[in-house]
C-alpha positions in Angstrom: -69.0 -45.1 -35.3 -68.1 -44.1 -38.8 -70.3 -45.3 -41.7 -68.9 -48.1 -43.9 -68.6 -47.3 -47.6 -71.1 -49.0 -49.8 -70.5 -50.7 -53.1 -72.8 -50.2 -56.1 -74.0 -53.8 -56.2 -75.7 -54.8 -52.9 -76.2 -58.4 -52.0 -79.7 -60.1 -51.9 -79.9 -59.4 -48.1 -79.0 -55.7 -48.7 -75.5 -56.1 -47.0 -72.8 -54.1 -48.9 -69.9 -56.0 -50.5 -66.5 -54.6 -49.1 -63.0 -55.3 -50.2 -60.4 -56.5 -47.6 -58.7 -53.2 -47.6 -62.0 -51.3 -47.1 -63.0 -53.5 -44.2 -59.5 -53.2 -42.6 -59.5 -49.4 -43.0 -63.0 -49.2 -41.6 -62.0 -51.2 -38.5 -58.9 -49.1 -38.0 -60.9 -45.9 -38.2 -63.5 -47.2 -35.8 -60.8 -48.2 -33.2 -59.0 -44.9 -33.4 -62.3 -42.9 -33.2 -63.8 -45.0 -30.4 -60.8 -45.1 -27.9 -58.6 -42.1 -28.6 -55.7 -41.8 -26.1 -55.5 -44.6 -23.4 -53.3 -45.5 -20.5 -52.6 -49.2 -20.1 -50.7 -51.0 -17.4 -49.0 -54.3 -18.1 -45.8 -56.3 -18.3 -43.4 -56.0 -21.2 -42.7 -59.1 -23.1 -40.4 -59.7 -26.2 -39.1 -56.2 -26.5 -37.5 -55.7 -30.0 -35.5 -52.6 -30.9 -35.6 -52.8 -34.7 -32.7 -51.8 -36.9 -35.0 -49.0 -38.3 -35.1 -47.4 -34.8 -38.7 -48.4 -34.0 -39.6 -50.4 -30.8 -41.9 -53.3 -30.9 -43.1 -55.3 -27.8 -46.0 -57.1 -26.3 -48.0 -55.8 -23.3 -49.6 -58.5 -21.2 -51.2 -59.3 -17.9 -52.5 -62.7 -16.5 -55.5 -62.8 -18.9 -54.7 -60.9 -22.1 -52.1 -59.7 -24.5 -51.8 -56.7 -26.8 -49.2 -55.6 -29.2 -47.4 -52.2 -28.9 -45.3 -50.2 -31.2 -43.3 -47.0 -30.5 -42.0 -45.1 -33.5 -38.4 -44.0 -33.9 -39.0 -40.3 -33.1 -40.6 -41.2 -29.7 -38.1 -44.0 -28.8 -35.3 -41.5 -28.3 -37.4 -39.5 -25.7 -38.5 -42.5 -23.6 -37.3 -42.1 -20.0 -36.3 -45.8 -19.7 -35.4 -48.7 -21.8 -37.9 -51.5 -22.4 -36.8 -54.7 -20.8 -38.3 -58.2 -20.5 -40.6 -58.5 -17.5 -40.7 -54.8 -16.7 -44.1 -53.6 -15.4 -45.0 -50.3 -17.0 -47.8 -47.9 -17.9 -48.0 -46.9 -21.5 -49.9 -43.9 -22.9 -50.9 -43.9 -26.5 -53.7 -44.5 -29.0 -55.4 -47.8 -30.1 -55.0 -48.5 -33.7 -54.9 -51.5 -36.1 -52.4 -52.9 -38.5 -54.2 -54.0 -41.7 -51.2 -55.9 -42.9 -51.7 -58.6 -40.3 -55.2 -58.0 -39.0 -54.0 -57.0 -35.6 -54.9 -54.2 -33.2 -52.1 -52.5 -31.3 -51.2 -49.6 -29.1 -49.1 -46.8 -30.7 -47.0 -45.8 -27.6 -46.2 -42.1 -27.0 -45.1 -42.3 -23.4 -43.6 -45.1 -21.2 -43.3 -45.1 -17.4 -42.7 -47.6 -14.6 -45.8 -48.9 -12.8 -45.2 -48.2 -9.2 -42.2 -48.0 -6.9 -41.8 -51.8 -6.7 -41.1 -52.0 -10.5 -38.6 -49.1 -10.2 -36.7 -50.8 -7.3 -36.6 -54.1 -9.2 -35.1 -52.4 -12.3 -32.7 -50.4 -10.1 -31.5 -53.6 -8.3 -31.0 -55.5 -11.7 -29.0 -52.6 -13.1 -26.9 -52.3 -9.9 -26.0 -56.0 -10.1 -25.1 -55.8 -13.7 -22.8 -52.7 -13.3 -21.2 -54.2 -10.2 -20.4 -57.4 -12.1 -18.4 -55.3 -14.6 -16.3 -53.8 -11.7 -17.6 -50.2 -12.0 -18.1 -50.1 -8.2 -14.8 -51.7 -7.3 -13.1 -49.8 -4.4 -9.7 -50.3 -6.0 -10.8 -48.0 -8.9 -11.6 -45.0 -6.6 -9.2 -42.0 -6.6 -8.2 -39.9 -3.6 -9.8 -36.4 -3.3 -7.2 -33.6 -3.4 -6.7 -31.9 -0.1 -6.9 -28.3 -1.4 -8.0 -28.2 -5.1 -7.4 -25.0 -7.1 -10.5 -25.3 -9.3 -13.8 -27.2 -8.5 -16.1 -28.2 -11.2 -19.8 -28.4 -10.3 -22.4 -30.2 -12.4 -25.9 -29.2 -11.3 -28.9 -27.0 -12.2 -28.0 -23.3 -12.4 -31.3 -22.2 -11.0 -31.7 -24.4 -8.0 -30.7 -23.9 -4.3 -28.0 -26.5 -4.7 -25.4 -24.3 -6.4 -26.0 -21.5 -4.0 -25.5 -23.8 -1.0 -22.2 -25.1 -2.5 -20.9 -21.6 -3.2 -21.9 -20.3 0.2 -20.3 -23.3 2.0 -17.1 -22.9 -0.1 -16.9 -19.2 0.7 -17.2 -20.0 4.4 -14.6 -22.7 4.5 -12.0 -21.9 1.9 -12.9 -19.8 -1.2 -11.9 -21.6 -4.4 -12.5 -21.0 -8.1 -15.7 -22.8 -9.2 -16.7 -23.8 -12.8 -20.4 -24.5 -13.2 -21.6 -26.8 -16.0 -25.4 -26.3 -16.1 -27.5 -29.3 -16.7 -31.0 -30.6 -16.1 -31.2 -32.8 -13.0 -34.5 -34.6 -13.8 -36.8 -35.3 -16.7 -36.2 -36.1 -20.3 -32.6 -35.7 -21.5 -31.2 -35.1 -18.0 -29.1 -38.2 -17.9 -27.4 -37.4 -21.3 -26.6 -33.9 -20.2 -25.0 -35.1 -16.9 -22.9 -37.7 -18.7 -21.8 -35.1 -21.3 -20.8 -32.6 -18.5 -18.6 -35.2 -16.8 -16.9 -36.1 -20.1 -16.6 -32.4 -21.1 -14.8 -31.6 -17.9 -12.4 -34.5 -18.4 -11.7 -33.3 -22.0 -10.3 -29.9 -20.7 -6.6 -29.6 -21.0 -4.5 -28.5 -18.1 -3.2 -25.0 -18.7 -5.8 -24.2 -21.3 -8.0 -21.2 -21.7 -10.6 -22.9 -19.4 -8.8 -24.4 -16.4 -9.2 -28.2 -15.8 -10.9 -28.8 -12.5 -9.0 -30.8 -9.8 -12.2 -32.3 -8.4 -15.8 -32.6 -9.7 -19.1 -32.4 -7.7 -22.3 -33.8 -9.2 -25.1 -32.5 -7.1 -28.9 -32.4 -6.8 -31.4 -31.7 -4.0 -33.7 -34.2 -2.5 -36.7 -35.7 -4.3 -38.6 -38.9 -5.0 -37.1 -42.0 -6.6 -38.5 -40.9 -9.9 -37.1 -37.4 -9.6 -33.6 -38.9 -8.9 -33.8 -41.5 -11.7 -31.5 -39.6 -14.0 -28.6 -40.4 -11.6 -29.5 -44.2 -11.9 -29.1 -44.2 -15.6 -26.4 -46.5 -17.0 -24.9 -43.6 -19.2 -24.3 -41.5 -16.0 -22.8 -44.3 -14.0 -20.4 -45.2 -16.7 -19.4 -41.6 -17.2 -18.7 -41.2 -13.4 -16.6 -44.4 -13.3 -14.6 -43.4 -16.4 -13.8 -39.9 -15.0 -10.1 -39.3 -14.7 -10.9 -36.3 -12.4 -11.8 -37.3 -8.8 -15.6 -37.1 -8.5 -17.9 -36.5 -5.5 -21.6 -37.4 -5.8 -24.0 -35.4 -3.7 -27.5 -36.4 -4.9 -30.5 -36.0 -2.6 -30.5 -36.1 1.1 -28.7 -38.5 3.5 -31.2 -41.4 3.0 -31.2 -41.1 -0.8 -29.0 -43.5 -2.6 -28.4 -43.6 -6.4 -26.1 -45.7 -8.6 -23.8 -42.8 -9.2 -22.9 -42.9 -5.5 -21.4 -46.4 -6.0 -19.3 -45.3 -9.0 -18.1 -42.0 -7.6 -14.8 -41.7 -5.8 -16.6 -40.2 -2.7 -20.3 -40.0 -1.7 -21.5 -37.0 0.2 -24.9 -37.2 2.0 -25.9 -33.6 0.8 -24.5 -31.0 -1.6 -23.4 -28.9 1.4 -21.5 -31.9 2.7 -19.8 -32.3 -0.7 -18.5 -28.7 -0.5 -17.3 -29.4 3.1 -15.4 -32.5 1.9 -13.9 -30.8 -1.1 -11.9 -28.1 0.8 -10.6 -27.8 4.4 -11.7 -25.0 6.7 -9.4 -22.0 6.0 -9.4 -20.7 9.6 -8.6 -24.1 11.0 -5.8 -24.5 8.4 -4.5 -21.1 9.2 -4.5 -21.9 12.9 -2.7 -25.2 12.2 -0.1 -23.5 10.1 0.4 -20.8 12.8 0.8 -23.5 15.4 3.2 -25.5 13.3 5.2 -22.3 12.5 5.5 -21.4 16.2 6.6 -25.0 16.9 9.1 -24.8 14.1 10.5 -21.5 15.3 10.8 -22.7 18.9 12.6 -25.9 17.9 14.9 -23.8 15.6 15.8 -21.5 18.5 16.5 -24.4 20.9 18.7 -26.1 18.2 20.7 -22.9 17.8 21.1 -22.5 21.5 22.4 -26.1 21.8 24.8 -25.6 18.9 26.1 -22.4 20.4 26.7 -24.1 23.7 28.6 -27.0 21.9 30.7 -24.5 20.0 31.5 -22.6 23.1 32.6 -25.8 24.9 34.8 -26.9 22.0 36.3 -23.4 21.8 37.4 -23.6 25.5 39.4 -26.7 24.8 41.4 -25.1 21.9 44.8 -23.4 22.5 45.4 -19.8 21.4 46.2 -19.4 17.7 49.3 -17.2 18.5 50.8 -20.0 20.6 50.2 -22.5 17.8 51.9 -20.3 15.3 55.0 -19.8 17.6 55.4 -23.6 18.0 55.0 -24.1 14.3 57.7 -21.5 13.5 60.2 -23.2 15.9 59.6 -26.6 14.3 60.1 -25.1 10.9 63.5 -23.6 11.9 64.7 -26.9 13.3 63.6 -28.8 10.1 65.4 -26.3 7.9 68.7 -26.7 9.7 68.5 -30.5 9.6 67.6 -30.4 5.9 70.7 -28.4 5.0 73.0 -30.9 6.8 71.2 -33.9 5.2 71.6 -32.4 1.7 75.4 -32.2 2.0 75.7 -35.7 3.3 73.4 -37.1 0.6 75.5 -35.4 -2.2 78.7 -36.9 -0.8 77.2 -40.4 -0.8 75.9 -40.1 -4.3 79.4 -38.9 -5.7 81.1 -41.9 -3.9 78.6 -44.5 -5.4 79.1 -43.0 -8.9 82.9 -43.3 -8.7 82.5 -46.9 -7.6 80.2 -47.8 -10.5 82.5 -46.1 -13.0 85.5 -48.2 -11.8 83.5 -51.4 -12.4 82.7 -50.7 -16.1 84.9 -52.5 -18.7 86.9 -50.5 -21.3 85.2 -50.0 -24.8 88.0 -51.9 -26.6 87.5 -55.0 -24.4 83.8 -54.9 -25.1 84.4 -54.8 -28.9 86.8 -57.7 -28.7 84.3 -59.8 -26.8 81.6 -59.0 -29.4 83.8 -60.0 -32.3 84.5 -63.4 -30.6 80.7 -64.0 -30.1 80.0 -63.1 -33.7 82.6 -65.5 -35.1 81.1 -68.4 -32.9 77.7 -67.6 -34.3 79.0 -67.8 -37.9 80.5 -71.3 -37.3 77.2 -72.5 -35.8 75.3 -71.2 -38.8 77.6 -73.2 -41.2 76.9 -76.4 -39.4 73.2 -75.8 -39.3 73.2 -75.2 -43.1 75.0 -78.5 -43.8 72.4 -80.4 -41.7 69.6 -78.6 -43.4 70.8 -79.7 -46.9 71.1 -83.3 -45.7 67.5 -83.3 -44.4 66.1 -81.9 -47.6 67.2 -85.0 -49.4 65.5 -87.3 -46.8 61.8 -86.9 -48.1 62.6 -88.3 -51.5 63.7 -91.5 -49.8 60.6 -91.7 -47.7 58.1 -90.9 -50.5 57.6 -94.5 -51.5 57.0 -95.6 -47.9 54.4 -92.9 -47.4 52.5 -93.9 -50.5 52.2 -97.5 -49.3 51.1 -96.2 -45.9 48.2 -94.2 -47.4 47.0 -97.1 -49.4 46.9 -99.3 -46.3 45.1 -96.6 -44.3 42.4 -96.1 -47.0 41.7 -99.9 -47.0 41.4 -100.0 -43.2 39.0 -97.0 -43.2 36.8 -98.6 -45.9 36.6 -101.8 -43.7 35.8 -99.8 -40.6 33.0 -97.9 -42.4 31.3 -101.1 -43.5 31.5 -102.4 -40.0 30.0 -99.2 -38.6 27.1 -99.3 -41.1 26.3 -102.9 -40.0 26.2 -101.8 -36.4 24.0 -98.9 -37.2 21.4 -101.1 -39.0 21.5 -103.5 -36.0 21.0 -100.6 -33.5 18.1 -99.2 -35.6 16.3 -102.5 -35.7 16.2 -102.8 -31.9 15.4 -99.0 -31.4 12.1 -98.3 -29.4 11.3 -95.6 -32.0 10.6 -98.3 -34.5 8.2 -99.9 -32.1 6.4 -96.5 -31.6 6.1 -96.1 -35.3 4.0 -99.3 -35.4 1.4 -97.8 -33.1 2.8 -98.5 -29.6 2.9 -95.7 -26.9 5.2 -95.2 -23.9 3.2 -94.2 -20.8 4.8 -92.2 -17.9 2.9 -91.5 -14.7 4.1 -88.7 -12.5 7.5 -88.8 -14.3 8.1 -92.6 -14.0 7.6 -95.3 -16.6 4.3 -97.1 -16.2 4.3 -100.8 -17.2 1.1 -101.8 -15.5 -2.4 -100.3 -15.2 -2.7 -101.1 -11.5 0.4 -99.0 -10.9 -1.2 -95.8 -12.1 -3.3 -94.1 -9.4 -6.6 -92.4 -10.5 -6.2 -88.7 -11.3 -2.4 -89.1 -12.0 -0.8 -86.9 -14.6 0.2 -89.0 -17.7 2.7 -88.3 -20.4 2.1 -90.3 -23.6 5.0 -90.6 -26.0 4.1 -91.3 -29.6 6.4 -91.7 -32.6 6.1 -88.0 -33.5 5.8 -86.3 -30.1 4.3 -86.3 -26.6 0.8 -85.6 -25.2 -0.3 -84.9 -21.6 -3.3 -86.8 -20.2 -4.9 -87.6 -16.8 -5.9 -91.1 -15.6 -9.7 -91.4 -14.9 -9.4 -94.8 -13.3 -7.5 -98.1 -13.6 -8.6 -101.5 -14.8 -6.2 -104.4 -14.9 -6.7 -106.9 -17.7 -7.5 -110.5 -16.4 -4.8 -113.1 -17.0 -1.7 -114.6 -15.6 0.5 -112.1 -13.7 3.7 -111.4 -15.4 7.2 -111.4 -13.9 8.1 -107.8 -12.9 11.5 -108.2 -14.6 10.1 -109.5 -17.9 9.4 -107.3 -20.9 5.8 -106.0 -20.6 3.3 -105.3 -23.4 3.4 -101.8 -24.7 -0.4 -101.9 -25.1 
């Protein structure tokens, strides 16, 4: 234990007089020197990621509580996020905060306390991501049958990449792009998510080819070793990938959250390579078989067509015979055409002479036109005389029209006054005036409701006010006591 500083003026009982700062500093140095680095297990309570980047929380068990703080530079390297109720083991040093007379643990490392806590956190994260729809089967994309380029995200030094390349070479050699990442430990999740996003940012036809399918792979290991593939950042990157993605993490019994977000889960990295490409030999055999079947069916089709053509050819006459018959018909038609032309010309000349004899002489036509013109002139003179007589008629009718207009104006004024009186009467009996006084028209299920008992509970109501309508729903009915009214009488609008 460090020696406390003494003040020049001792007390009567020889105890030194200390300031508050001196006592707090001495307690802090004593705690830090007496405990050093410790490992403490407990449950996280009230985690607070401060705006400054520091993490403050309380570590507790069933009998005690201790404050904990993790500075900003260490928060970024923590393997997991502090959450309420999470059981963890923290590694750090015991210290004190003189500003509030509290002792605390300055956390350097944070890890889950046991597999039960890990599985609990994993199940909570799985439910939260599933609720967002990241695991929905409708979001999954089909894996291409024969991709040209395959992108692999894994460690460049492990056996996984060698197994994948070996299996691809056996089945169907394809071009492989490796994005090296760490597959466990600090920063592994961020590198895996960045690799998925980086492959998706590649442009088709660019200097670096864009993969047609992605494989995220890792060998087997413990739950802690595979934890990077359970991180939320990796799961979201896999779900957001526009390139079809195959997850191959661990062995057949290992399951991580990326398996649910991927478009296809393979039990092992080798199985992922098998599902990415078909077997070249099997594909070649299938193509050869299909080619042979196609050639055989083509030959059969040609033989059948040749037989049909031969049968049709047997039913056709010889071309020379067809030409001889056509020449004979042409000669007959030529002779008949010459005779018909002569007869047709004679008929046309006869009809022309007949039409010419029916036409009148031009002098006769001129005489008839002169007679029609003289008759038109006489009719025009008579029409002009009647027009002059009619032009004088309006002056005689002017006085009568003036009196008629005066009478019409008087009758219109009387009719307007009568119309205004009828409008005022109609407005006084309008139901709109009643609504403006606070009454409401109630319609239940599209029919006018005059009684509360006629409205069934839960019925849709339409309330008509003076300035518009509102929709409502009946919660129950309650008839007012009193004498029943005649159904035909005017009911109360209330």
